[in-house]
C-alpha positions as CSV (number, residue, x, y, z in Angstrom):
1,X,34.4,-21.1,-1.2
2,X,33.4,-17.7,-2.7
3,X,36.9,-17.3,-4.3
4,X,36.6,-20.9,-5.7
5,X,33.2,-20.1,-7.1
6,X,34.4,-16.9,-8.6
7,X,37.4,-18.8,-10.2
8,X,35.0,-21.4,-11.6
9,X,32.7,-18.7,-13.0
10,X,35.7,-17.0,-14.6
11,X,37.0,-20.2,-16.1
12,X,33.5,-21.1,-17.5
13,X,33.3,-17.6,-19.0
14,X,36.6,-17.8,-20.7
15,X,35.8,-21.3,-22.1
16,X,32.4,-20.0,-23.4
17,X,34.1,-17.0,-25.1
18,X,36.8,-19.3,-26.6
19,X,34.0,-21.6,-27.9
20,X,32.2,-18.7,-29.5
21,X,35.4,-17.6,-31.3
22,X,36.0,-21.1,-32.6
23,X,32.4,-21.4,-33.9
24,X,32.7,-17.9,-35.5
25,X,35.9,-19.1,-37.2
26,X,34.3,-22.3,-38.5
27,X,31.2,-20.4,-39.7
28,X,33.3,-18.0,-41.7
29,X,35.3,-20.8,-43.3
30,X,32.1,-22.6,-44.3
31,X,30.3,-19.5,-45.5
32,X,33.4,-18.2,-47.4
33,X,31.8,-14.8,-47.8
34,X,33.7,-11.5,-48.2
35,X,31.0,-9.9,-45.9
36,X,31.7,-12.2,-43.0
37,X,35.1,-11.4,-41.5
38,X,37.1,-13.9,-39.4
39,X,38.2,-13.3,-35.8
40,X,41.7,-12.8,-37.2
41,X,40.6,-10.1,-39.6
42,X,38.7,-8.3,-36.9
43,X,41.8,-8.4,-34.7
44,X,43.9,-7.0,-37.5
45,X,41.4,-4.2,-37.9
46,X,41.7,-3.6,-34.2
47,X,45.5,-3.2,-34.5
48,X,45.1,-0.9,-37.5
49,X,42.4,1.4,-36.1
50,X,44.1,1.5,-32.7
51,X,47.5,2.5,-34.0
52,X,47.0,4.2,-37.4
53,X,43.5,5.4,-37.1
54,X,40.4,5.4,-39.3
55,X,39.9,7.2,-42.7
56,X,39.7,10.5,-40.9
57,X,42.7,9.9,-38.7
58,X,40.8,9.1,-35.4
59,X,42.1,6.1,-33.5
60,X,39.8,3.6,-31.8
61,X,40.6,5.2,-28.4
62,X,39.3,8.6,-29.6
63,X,36.1,6.9,-30.7
64,X,35.7,5.1,-27.4
65,X,36.5,8.3,-25.4
66,X,34.1,10.5,-27.2
67,X,31.3,8.0,-26.9
68,X,31.9,7.5,-23.2
69,X,32.1,11.3,-22.7
70,X,28.7,11.8,-24.4
71,X,27.1,8.9,-22.5
72,X,28.4,10.0,-19.1
73,X,27.1,13.5,-19.6
74,X,23.7,12.3,-20.5
75,X,23.9,9.9,-17.6
76,X,24.7,12.7,-15.2
77,X,21.8,14.8,-16.4
78,X,19.4,11.9,-16.1
79,X,20.5,11.2,-12.5
80,X,20.1,14.8,-11.3
81,X,16.6,14.9,-12.8
82,X,15.2,11.4,-12.4
83,X,16.2,10.7,-8.8
84,X,14.7,13.9,-7.2
85,X,11.5,13.5,-9.3
86,X,11.3,9.8,-8.5
87,X,11.6,10.6,-4.7
88,X,8.9,13.3,-5.0
89,X,6.6,11.1,-7.0
90,X,7.1,8.3,-4.4
91,X,6.6,10.6,-1.4
92,X,3.9,12.9,-2.7
93,X,0.8,11.3,-4.3
94,X,-0.1,14.7,-5.8
95,X,3.2,15.0,-7.7
96,X,2.7,11.5,-9.0
97,X,-0.8,12.3,-10.1
98,X,0.4,15.3,-12.0
99,X,3.6,13.8,-13.5
100,X,2.5,10.2,-14.3
101,X,0.2,11.0,-17.3
102,X,3.1,12.7,-19.1
103,X,5.9,10.3,-18.0
104,X,3.9,7.2,-18.8
105,X,3.2,8.4,-22.4
106,X,6.7,9.7,-23.1
107,X,8.6,6.7,-21.7
108,X,7.0,4.4,-24.4
109,X,8.4,6.6,-27.2
110,X,11.7,5.0,-28.3
111,X,14.7,7.3,-28.0
112,X,15.5,6.7,-31.7
113,X,12.1,8.3,-32.6
114,X,13.4,11.6,-31.0
115,X,16.4,11.8,-33.4
116,X,14.8,14.0,-36.1
117,X,13.4,16.4,-33.5
118,X,16.8,16.6,-31.7
119,X,18.5,17.4,-35.0
120,X,16.2,20.3,-35.5
121,X,16.2,21.6,-31.9
122,X,19.7,21.0,-30.8
123,X,23.3,21.0,-32.1
124,X,26.7,19.6,-30.9
125,X,26.9,17.9,-27.6
126,X,23.4,19.1,-26.5
127,X,21.9,16.8,-29.1
128,X,23.6,13.8,-27.7
129,X,22.7,14.8,-24.1
130,X,19.1,15.1,-25.0
131,X,18.8,11.7,-26.7
132,X,20.8,10.0,-24.0
133,X,18.7,11.7,-21.3
134,X,15.5,10.4,-22.9
135,X,16.9,6.8,-22.9
136,X,18.4,6.8,-19.4
137,X,15.9,9.0,-17.5
138,X,12.9,6.5,-17.2
139,X,14.7,3.4,-15.9
140,X,16.2,5.5,-13.1
141,X,12.8,7.3,-12.4
142,X,10.8,4.0,-12.2
143,X,13.3,2.3,-9.9
144,X,13.6,5.3,-7.7
145,X,9.8,5.4,-7.3
146,X,9.8,1.6,-6.6
147,X,12.5,2.0,-4.0
148,X,10.7,4.8,-2.2
149,X,7.5,2.7,-2.1
150,X,9.4,-0.2,-0.5
151,X,10.5,2.0,2.4
152,X,9.3,0.7,5.7
153,X,6.3,2.8,7.0
154,X,7.2,1.8,10.5
155,X,10.6,3.5,10.2
156,X,9.0,6.6,8.8
157,X,6.3,6.8,11.5
158,X,8.9,6.2,14.2
159,X,11.0,9.1,12.8
160,X,7.9,11.3,12.8
161,X,7.2,10.3,16.4
162,X,10.7,11.6,17.4
163,X,10.0,14.9,15.7
164,X,11.9,14.4,12.4
165,X,10.7,16.7,9.6
166,X,10.1,15.6,6.0
167,X,13.5,16.7,4.8
168,X,15.2,14.6,7.5
169,X,13.0,11.6,6.8
170,X,13.8,11.7,3.1
171,X,17.5,12.2,3.7
172,X,18.0,9.7,6.6
173,X,15.4,7.0,5.9
174,X,13.7,7.1,2.4
175,X,16.8,7.8,0.3
176,X,19.0,5.2,2.0
177,X,16.2,2.6,1.8
178,X,15.6,3.3,-1.9
179,X,19.3,3.4,-2.8
180,X,19.5,-0.3,-3.8
181,X,16.7,0.2,-6.3
182,X,18.2,3.5,-7.5
183,X,21.5,1.7,-8.2
184,X,19.7,-0.9,-10.2
185,X,18.0,1.9,-12.2
186,X,21.4,3.4,-12.8
187,X,22.7,0.1,-14.2
188,X,19.8,-0.4,-16.5
189,X,19.7,3.2,-17.6
190,X,23.4,3.3,-18.4
191,X,23.0,0.2,-20.5
192,X,20.1,1.8,-22.4
193,X,22.1,5.0,-22.9
194,X,25.1,3.0,-24.2
195,X,22.8,1.5,-26.8
196,X,21.3,4.8,-27.7
197,X,24.6,6.5,-28.3
198,X,25.2,4.3,-31.3
199,X,22.1,5.4,-33.1
200,X,22.7,9.0,-32.0
201,X,26.2,9.1,-33.4
202,X,25.1,7.5,-36.7
203,X,22.7,10.4,-37.1
204,X,25.0,13.1,-35.7
205,X,27.4,15.2,-37.8
206,X,30.6,14.6,-35.9
207,X,33.1,12.3,-37.4
208,X,34.2,10.6,-34.1
209,X,32.3,8.1,-31.9
210,X,31.8,4.4,-32.1
211,X,28.5,4.7,-33.9
212,X,30.1,7.0,-36.5
213,X,33.0,4.5,-36.9
214,X,30.6,1.7,-37.7
215,X,28.7,3.9,-40.2
216,X,31.9,5.1,-42.0
217,X,33.1,1.6,-42.7
218,X,29.6,0.2,-43.4
219,X,29.4,2.7,-46.3
220,X,32.8,1.4,-47.5
221,X,31.7,-2.3,-47.1
222,X,34.7,-2.9,-44.8
223,X,32.8,-5.3,-42.5
224,X,35.8,-6.2,-40.4
225,X,35.9,-2.7,-38.9
226,X,32.1,-2.7,-38.5
227,X,32.3,-5.9,-36.5
228,X,35.2,-4.5,-34.6
229,X,33.0,-1.5,-33.6
230,X,30.2,-3.8,-32.5
231,X,32.6,-5.9,-30.4
232,X,34.1,-2.8,-28.7
233,X,30.6,-1.5,-28.0
234,X,29.7,-4.8,-26.3
235,X,33.0,-4.9,-24.3
236,X,32.7,-1.3,-23.1
237,X,29.1,-1.9,-22.1
238,X,30.0,-5.0,-20.2
239,X,32.8,-3.2,-18.4
240,X,30.5,-0.4,-17.3
241,X,27.9,-2.9,-16.1
242,X,30.5,-4.7,-14.0
243,X,31.7,-1.4,-12.6
244,X,28.3,-0.5,-11.3
245,X,27.8,-4.0,-10.0
246,X,31.1,-3.8,-8.1
247,X,29.9,-0.6,-6.5
248,X,26.6,-2.3,-5.6
249,X,28.4,-5.2,-4.0
250,X,30.5,-2.9,-1.9
251,X,27.6,-0.7,-0.8
252,X,25.1,-3.5,-0.2
253,X,27.1,-6.5,0.9
254,X,23.9,-7.8,2.5
255,X,22.1,-8.0,-0.8
256,X,23.3,-11.5,-1.7
257,X,20.9,-11.6,-4.6
258,X,22.9,-9.1,-6.6
259,X,24.3,-10.9,-9.6
260,X,25.7,-10.1,-13.0
């Protein structure tokens, strides 16, 4: 039954996507606007940018690769800072009391608002890492804290009864218990970071990246390439989301509520 359900879900997804493309084609025919490319024109742009390259000679694969590289670096920095801080804030009320006033204010500032400051303070890859860290950090932090708070007090007290120290309790009980929520934070954070990279690359000075590709051709009013960039951003984001979901399913098979 699970395989049959998965096949049905895939079939419905394909049918939905095909319907969307058909509607897109019909709308472009009715509108008859030079600024609304057809699916065929976008596909032709894909072939051109993938093989020949853009106006600066960069192929689509270069743009995807550089964007992924920047996002994954920011993602890594966010993980190594948000997860330990989240565990500390969940375990130590004093740490939460000290850190919460700052984190609660900063997390409501949109990452795009940091772009002018990042341009002044940073250059090169550090600018992207900072902006992506701002976007990815807080979803991971909040889910880590929530996961720690959901840890069973009975298990913690039992471990203390058997002489476990704080380090062992965090490593053997709290972190494994919080891991499902941490994984959810990683998925949400990576999605936010992937959205942030577009704005960051549009404001950055480097000529390569999906955000820069869109901006280049928007300035040239070649909307077919702009739409191509948007579609690729959506597809790559979807692929990363499903990658983390597949890891979740393997790690937590007992979590039947995990869904795309």
